[in-house]
N, C-alpha and C positions, 0 to 999 in steps of 0.2 A: 500313175499311182495319184489316188485322191487325197485330201487333205486329212482325213480320218484315219487312212491306212489300215483299213479292215478287209481289204480284199484278200481272199484265201485264208483269212483266219477262221477259226471254228468255235462256236459258242454254246453251251448248254442252257436252257431256259425253262426254268420251272414256273409254272402257273398260267401257261394260255388256257383260256376257259371258252372265249368266244370273240367276235370280232371287235367288241368293245373293250375288251381288256388291256391293260397297260402292256402286258406281256406279248400280246398280240400285235400292237404296233411295234413294239422293239424288234420282234421277229421280221416283221415286213421291212422295216428300216434297214437292219442287217443283210438282209437279203438283197435289197436294192443297191448296197455297197459292195455286193459279191462275196459276202461271208459265207459261211457255212453253219447251217443251225440245226441243232438236235434239240428236241422238246421232250419235256417229262411233265406229265398231266395227272390229275387226281385217280382216274379210273378208267377201265375199258370203255365205258360210256362216253365219257369225254373224249378218250381217244378217237372214238368214232366220229364225234362231233367236230373235232379240231382237225381231223384228217381230211373233212370236206373244205376247210380253208386252206390247208397246206398240204395237199395231196402227195407232194413229191418228198416230204421230209419225213425222217425217222422219228416216230413218236413212242414215247415208252411210259406205261402207267406207273405212278408212284404215289401212294398215299403216303404222305409226310408223317401223318400221325403214328404209323407204325415203323419204327426203325429198320424192322426186318425187311420192309419192303423198300427202304431205301437202299439197303446194302443189295437187295437182290436186283433192283434197278442198276446200281453200279456195275454188278457182275454181267448183267446182259449188255450195257453200254461198252464195257471194256472188250467184249467179244469182237466189236467192230471197230471202236476208237481207242486211239492210245493216249490223245491228248486233247485238252481245250484251252482257248486262249482267254476265256471269261466264262462267268456263269451268272445268271439272273435269278435272283430269289424274288418273285412277285406273288407271295403267298399271304392271304390273310383271312380270317374268319371269326366272326362272332355270332353266337346264338341268340337271336332276339325273338325266338318262337313264343316266348311268354310275355313279350311286349317289352317295351322300354320302361325301365325302372330308375329310380334315384340310385347314384353311384353307391351309396352306402349300403343298399340292398343287392347288390351283386352276389350272385350265387358263386361258391368255390369251384363247383364241377364245370361251369360256363366259362369261368374266368380263367382257369388252368387249362381248359381245352384250346382257349384263344391263345394262351401264351405259347402253348405246344406248337401249334399251326403256325402262327404269326411270328413268333420270335425265334423259339429254341429250333424250329426247323432250319433256320439259317446256320446255326451252330453244327447241327448234325449233318447236313449236305456238306458243309465246307470240310467237316473232318473226315467223312466217307469217301468223298470225291477229291480229297487233297492229292492223291497220287495222279489224278488225272490233269491237274492244273498245270500248265507252264510255269516256269519260275518266275515270270513276271505277268502272270495272269491277273485280271481285274474282275472281282466279284461285286456285283451292284444288288442292293435290294430297294424295295419300294417302301417309303415311310409317308409321314404326312407332314404338312408345313410347320405345325406348332403343336407341341405335346404339353403346353402351358396353359393353353386357353381351355376353359371348362366348358366345351361345347357339349350341352347335355344330351343332344340327340346323337353323339357319337359314342354315348355310353362308356363302356370301361376300356375301349381300344386305344385311346390316347396314352394310358400309363403303359399299356403292352408294346405301343411303338415307341415310346421312351427307353424302354428295355431294349428294343431292337437297335434303336440308335446308339446306346451305350455300348452294345456288343461289336460295334464297328471298331472301336479303339483295341478292344481287348484281342478281337480275331486278328487284326493287323499286327498287334504285338506278338501274338503267339506264332503266327506264320513268318513273322520276321527272323525268328530262329533258324529257318532253314529256307527261306524264299524271299521273293520281292513281290508276292501276291498282295494286292491292295484291296481294300474294302471300303465301299463307298455307298451312300443312299441318295436317290433321288426323292425329294420331298414335296410333292405336289400339294396345291389347295385343292378346294372341291372340284371333283371330276363328274363328269356325266358317264358313269359305267353301270353295268348290270349289277355289280356287287353293292355299288352305293344306292341304287334304287331300291334295295330292301332294308334300307336302314330308316326307321321310322322317323318322319320329320326332316329328312335329308333336303328334299326339294325346296322347302322354305329356306333353310340355309343356303343352299344353292343359288337361289333368287337373291338372298340378301348379299352373298359374295358379289354377285355380279353388281350391285348398287355400290359396293365399297372399293371394288377395283377400280382404280383410275381410269381404265380403258372402257369401263363398263361392259366388259365380257369376259366369262370366266375362263380359267385355264384349260386348254383343251389336252386330251389324252396324247395327242400327237406332241405336244410340246413337252410334256413329261418324259414320253418316250424318247424323243430327241436328246434330252439331257442324259437320260440312262445310255444312250448309244454312245455319246460323247465319253462319258466315264468309262465305258468298255473300251474304247479306243487307245492306241498309244499316245495320243495327243494329249491326254489327261494324265500322263505319267506321273506327274509332281503331286498329285492328288489322292490323299491316303486318309482314311478314318475320319472321313468328312461327310456332312449331310448338306446337300445343294438344295436350296429352297426354289421351288418353281411355282410362285403364287401371283404372278403378273403384278405385283406391287400392293397386294390386299394389305400387307401388314402395316404399311406407312399411311392407310388412308382410312382408319376407322372413324376419324373425326371430321370426315368430309361434311363441308358445310350444307349440302343438299341432303346427305343422309340424315344429319342431325335435325334439319328444318322438319323433314317427314316424321321423324320420330317425336320430336317435341310437340308439333303441331298436328298431330296425327287426327284429333277431333274436330 
């Protein structure tokens, strides 16, 4: 038995999209620990793409914007599986097709769609799949390292992630009425993923983060995934309703003397 005690446990993962996604790395790490993994992805097209990465895994399409699809996915999954030891919610979306706007100009439709996919879907999935979670299962979502920093090029996603973070406590409390299911989040700093590449100005922020981080190297997707895998394991049994920040120390180093020198004496 390995330290994480994941062998022969079964996990349901929402959000694998490509090889760069956090959910993909979580899946790979769980498989390396001899855990069983079942995937839920956005649609049939995504299923075909993900099947090339994980040809041996069962993959179910499930667009979480439509609660009927979540229910349908649950029904299909219960035809083969009776229980899961954990669930991963690695879902986020923001529509920046009209370009990045000042926060106060955020449109209602875009904001509510992002809330639905990035936050409410965790609540919906947890409710609909509650009967498939073992009594001490671990549910892990993916947040961000801070929701208090007004990063302009992250748009309106930080307030939505704040709502996601807050949901952890309420889900943990609700589920405590009938189980010991835990709800936690891994909260990485800036990552190099396909999703982040679509955020206007993200690259500059990523490069700045590398300057501020003490080790001068950004957080890797593997590091974020490893923390998520730990939270899924029985070894994290004492952690509940928490957000674990994985930012390689960025938050302690904003006043690094070299960064200050470059900024103040940039001319």
